[in-house]
N, C-alpha and C positions, 0 to 999 in steps of 0.2 A: 203685225199682233193678229191672234184672235178679232177675229171678228163680233162675236160674244161667244161670251163662257156661260152659259145656261141653256142645261139639255131640257127637255123635258124631267116630267119628274115618275118616279118607281111610278106602278099601278098599285104595286106592295108596299102599303107604309107600315110599318113598326112603331111600335112605342119612343120608340129613340129619333125617329123623323117628325115623332109629329110633335117631339118637345123642342125640333132644331136642329138636331145632330145627324147628321145623314149617317143614316145604319152603316153601310157599305165602309166607313171611315173611323168607324167609329175606335177602331185600333192604335188610327190614326191619332188623335184625341191627344190617347193617350199616350204614346210615343209623343209630343211635343212637350206634356205636362211634365214629364222623365226627364227628355231632354235638355228642358231649361232647366229642370232644377239641375243639374249637373253646370247648366252653362254660369248660372246666377249662382252659383255657393263664394264666387271672389268678390261679386258683385259691391257689396258693401263693407270690405277690408278690403280691397285691391290696392288702391288706393295711398294709402297709412303704409301700406307692407312695400307698397314700389321705393316708397320716399324713404325708407329704413334700410331697403336689399342695397340701393342704390347714394350711399349718403354721397356721396361725391357729384350725385346726380339729380339730386329730391328735386330744385325747381322743374327742371323735363318733367314733373311724372303728368304736371296737368297738358301739355302738350304730346304727350304721349298717348293719354288717354283720349283727345281730341283727332287724331291723328286715326287711332282705331275705332273715335267714331266714324270720320270717313269713308271707311275699310267697309264698316256696315252698312254708309248709305248707296254704296256702290252697289253691294251687297245687293243689298233689295232689291235696288231695280235690275238688276240680272233677274235676282229671282222667280221675277214674273215673263223677263224674256227670255231666256230661258227654258222655262214649265212648256210655254210654248212651242217653241223648236224642240226638244229632248223631251217633253213632258215630264211633270212633277216629281216622280217616281226618281228619275233618273238625277232629277237637280239635288233632291234630299242626298241620296247615295253621295252626289258631291260636295256636299254642303258637309256630314258625318267625316267624311276623310280630311277634307281641309279641316277643319277643328282639332282632327287630332295629331294630325299632323306638328302643327304648329302652337300649341297646348304643350307641346315636351318637347318643343325643342325653343319656346318661352322659356317653359321652367329649370331646362338646362340653362337659359338665359342667363337668368335670374339667381342660380346656385354659383355661378362663374364670374356673377357679376358684372355682367359684359351688357353698358349702355345699349351701345349699337347693336348689338344681338336680341337683347329686350325688347327695343324699336320698333326690327322689322317683323319679328315672330311675333309679336302684341298686337300690330298692324294685319299681316298677314289672317293671325286668326282671326281675327272680326269682320273676314268672308265670309265664316264656316255658320254662326247658328241664323245668320240669313238668307243663306239659300237651305237650310234643311226645314226652315220654319214656313215661310214666306212663300215657299213651295207649295208646303201643305192650304198654304188659305187659298190658290190658283185654287189645285183639286177643289177644295170648298165649294168656291165661286162656281166648277164646273160639274159642281154635282145639285146643289143644293138650287128648289126652287127659286122665284124670287121674292116670294110671299112669305117665307123666314131667309131670307137672306140677314135682316139687322140679327134675328136671335140666332144663327148660325156663326155669325159673327163676333156676339157677345161672344156663346160658347169657346169661339177659337182663344181668346185674350182670357177669358178664364183659366185654361190651359197655360194658357203663356206665361199670362203674369203670376199666376202660381206658380211657378217653375223658376221664373224671374222676377222680384226678384225671393218670394214668398219662403218658398221649401227650398231655395238653394240658401237663402239666410238660415232657414231653420236647420237645414242641417250643419252648415259653420255652427253653431252654437254647441250641437256637440260633439265636432269632429277636432274641433279647436283643443282644448282640455284635451280631449283623447288622446295625441298626439304628442302633447306634454304643450299647451299654452306657448303664445308668443310666435317669433317671426315663425321660427319651426312649426309648430303644430299648424302656421297658419299655410305655410309649405306642403307640409306633406298632404293638408285638405283637398289642395286645391290638384295633387294628382292624385285622392279618390274621385274626386269632382269627372275625372276623364269618364271611370265606370260604368256612373251613372250613367253622362254622355249616352257610352256603350249602350246601355241596355234601353236606352231611352229607343236609339236606335232600329236596335233586333225587336223592340215591339211593334216598330210602326211600317218596318221591312217583310216581316213575316206575318204579321200581322191583318195588313188589308190586302183585300181582294180585288176594290174595285178596280177594269179595267182600262179605264177611261185616262190617269193617269199616269199610266204605263207608253204613252205615244206620246207624239206630237201632237196639240191641240189646235194649231194652226192648215189652213188646209196647205198640200207640198207645193202649191206653186208660191207659195211668198214668200220671195229671196231672205237669206239672212239678214244682211242690212238692212232690207225692210222693217224687218219685228223687230232684230235690235235696235231703230234709232223710234221706233214708232210711238212709244211712250215718251220721249223727248219732243219728236214732233207734232206731235196731240197736244202736249203743254205748251209747246210755240204758237200755234196755231187757234187754242180755246184760254180763253183765259180763266174762263170758268175749273179748268183742270188744274191753273196752274195756283187759283184761291186754295180750292177745296186739297191742293197735296200744302201749302202753306199751315191753312189751319191744323192739320194732323200731324206735318212739322211740329210744331206750337205743343201740340196736347199734350204728350211724357217728353219733354224736355225740359220742365222744371226735376220730374222724377229722375233725371241722370245727372241733372248738377245739383238735386242734391245730397245723392251717392255723391257724389266727391268732394262739400263742405262740411256737411253732417257727422262724418263720422269722429272726425277729431275735436270735433264740437258737442254732440251730446256726448258721445263716449271716452269725452276729456275735459274740455274747457267751461262747464256745466257742471260738472258735477257724479256724474254718471261714466260707466265702466262698456269696454266694448260690447258687451256681453247681453246690457241692459241696450246698446245700439241696434243691435241685431234683433233682438226682442222685438223691438219697436218694430223694425222694419217688416218681419216676417207677421206681426197686429195688421198692422197699418197696409199691406198688401194684400194679406189675408181677406177684408175688410174690399179692398178692390177687384178682388177674384166671385167674392159674395155676389156682386151686385153686377158683375159686368153682362150675364146673360139677365137677368130684370132687366137693365138698360136696352139690352138689345130688343125686348120683347115692348117695354116699356117706345123703342120710337116705333115698333112696327104697328103701334097701336095707337100714340098720340103725336106723332108724327116723327121725322127723323131730325128734320134741322131743329124744331121743334127742342128736341131731344136734348140734342146735341149745342144750340147757345144758351139757357140756361141753366143745367145743369154741367152740362164737360166747362162749356168757356167761365159765364158767372161763377160755379161753384167753387171750381176748383182755383179761380186766382180765388175768392176767400179763403179756401183751403188753406192754399198754400201761404197766404198768408198767419191767415191761426197754426197751423203747424212752426212756421221759423219766431216767432213773435212768442205764442203761450210757452215755450222751452226756459225762453228766456225773463218771463214774469216771474216767476215758481218759483218754490226758494230751491236753489241749489242742490244737487245731490240727493234732493229727499225723494219718498218714495211714494207719499201723495204729488208731488208734483210730474216725477216721473207717471206716473197713474193718467193724472192732468194733460199733460205733454203728448202718451201716446194716446188720449181722445182725439186731441189735436189736429194729429197725422192722420188718424180714420174717417175724420171733417171730407181729407184732403180724397185719399185714396178712394172714396167712397164716389165725390165728386169726378174722379178722373172716368170714371167709368163709362161719364154721361155719355163721350166723346166714338163709343161703341160705334154707333151708327152712322159715323162716317163712311164704314166697309159696306153700305149701301148704299149710300149719297154715290163718292167716286165711280163707280159703274153706272148710275143710271143717268150720270153727267154728260156721258155719252155712249150711248147704248149701240151705237153701230162698231163701237169703238170699245169693247169690256174688259177686253186682255189687257190691252191698253195704260188707260183708265187706272187697274188693279195693280200692274208695272208702276205707277206711279204713288198709289195710295202704297206698297209694299216698301219702296222708296222711302218714303216722307217716317213709315212706324219706323226703317231703323233708323234715317236718318236723322233721329230724335237725338238718338244717343250722342251724335255728330253732334247739333246745335247744343244740349243740356252742356257740355263740356267748351266748345266755343267759348258761350256765355262768359262760360267760367271765366277762361284763360283769358277774354278781352276786357271784364268788367270787373276780375277781383282786384286788377295791381292798383288802379286807380279810386274805384267803389267801396271794395272790400267786398264782407259777402252779403252785406245788406243792400249794398245796391244792386249785386247778381239776382239778389230776393224779385227783386223792385223792377228788374226789368225782366224776367217773366209775369208780372202782371201787368205791363207794358205789352208784352207780346200777346197775351191774353185778351188786350185790352185789340190789340188787328185784329184777333183772330172774331171777335164780338160783332166787328163791319164787318169783312170779308164773307162769314154765313150768312148776310141777310139773301145776297147776289147767287146761293146753290141751292137755288131752285130748282126741284126734277119732280117729274108730272108722276109717280107711283107716288110724291108723297104730298099730292094737295089732300086736301078732305074730301072730297066728290068720291078721287080714286080710290081712298082705304076706304069708304061705307059701302 
C-alpha cells in the first residue's frame, strides 16, 4: 500500500483550505453528506421494521444486522486498499453501484417476506457506503497537509454523521407519515432513500475536479496482493496499529448498538412515539455534527491523544450511561422527561466527537505506511457497526439491555488504557508549538 499519502499543499490557498476543507474536494464533502443522508434514512427503524416484515424470523434480525456489520467492516478495509490500487474516484463509483443494486434487491426481498433474500441482499448492501465514503476519506488524506489533518478528518465526520443518522432520521420523520405511516410508510421511505443516495453520488462524481484521486496512489511496482494485504501485515507487525484499530472500532460501536435497542424502548416501552425517537436521534447526532470539526481543531492545538482520552473516551462513557439511565428515571411519556432525555443524549453525541483526532493519529503511527494505516482506520470506522451489533447479539440474551450498555462502558475502559500507548511525534508539545 502507498508509502505516504501526504502531498505538498497547494501554494494558493482558499478560505476553505484555511478552515480545513481542501477546496479541490469541496463538492465531495457535500456529496458524502447527501449520500450518507440517504444511507441513514433507515438507521433508526430498520430493526423493528424487519422484525415486523419477517414475523416468522424476527429472532434473526440481530443476526442479520450483525452480518451487515461484517460486510461494512470488510468493505471499510477494501476502501483503503482499492483506493490505492484504482484511485478513490473509481472506488466511490463502485460503492454507489453496489448500494443501489442491493438496496433494490433487499427491498424486493422484504416485500416478498423472503428471509434468505433479506439476509443475502442486506449483507451485500453493507459493502456500498464504506466504499463510497471511506474512499473519499483516503482522498482527503492524499490532499490535505498534515498540520490540518485532524481538522479535515473532523469535517469529513461532520458530513458523515450529518447524514448518518442525523439528516437521514430527519427525512424519515416527515417521509414515513407522508407515505402512509406504519410499516408501509417505512417501506416506501426506504425506496425514496435511493433517490437521495443517487443525488449525493452525482454531486461528488460531477463536482470533484481534483486529479490525484482519479488514478492509482501507489507506485506501479507494488503488486496487487502486497497492497491488499499491507494493512493486515502492518497490524500484525506493529502493536500500536492494532491498538489504534481497537480504539477506533470501540469509538462508535455503542452508537450502532443503541440504534438496535433504543427504538423499541424510547419509541415504545417508555411511552414515547417513533417520531419522538427519530426526533431525539436527529438532535443527538446534530450535536455530534456541530462538534466534530471543533474537536478536530482542538486536537490539532491541544493534543490528539489528550483530546481522545478525556473527551472521546471518558466523556463518551459517561454520556452513554446518561443517555441510558435518564430516560428510565424521568416520568414515562412526559414532555419534560423527553426533553431531559434528549439533553442526556446530546451530551453523549458531543463527547463522541472527541474521537475525531484518531483519524490523524493512525497514519502518524506508521509514517512510512500511511496508506496501510488508513486502511485499518477505515476498517475500524466501518467495523464499529459490526461490533455494536455483535455486542447486542452476544450480551442481550443473558445480560439484557442494561448488560449491553455496561459492556460498552467496559470497552471504553479498555480504550482508555490503550490510548496511553499511541504516542506520535507530531502530537508532542514541542512539535505542536
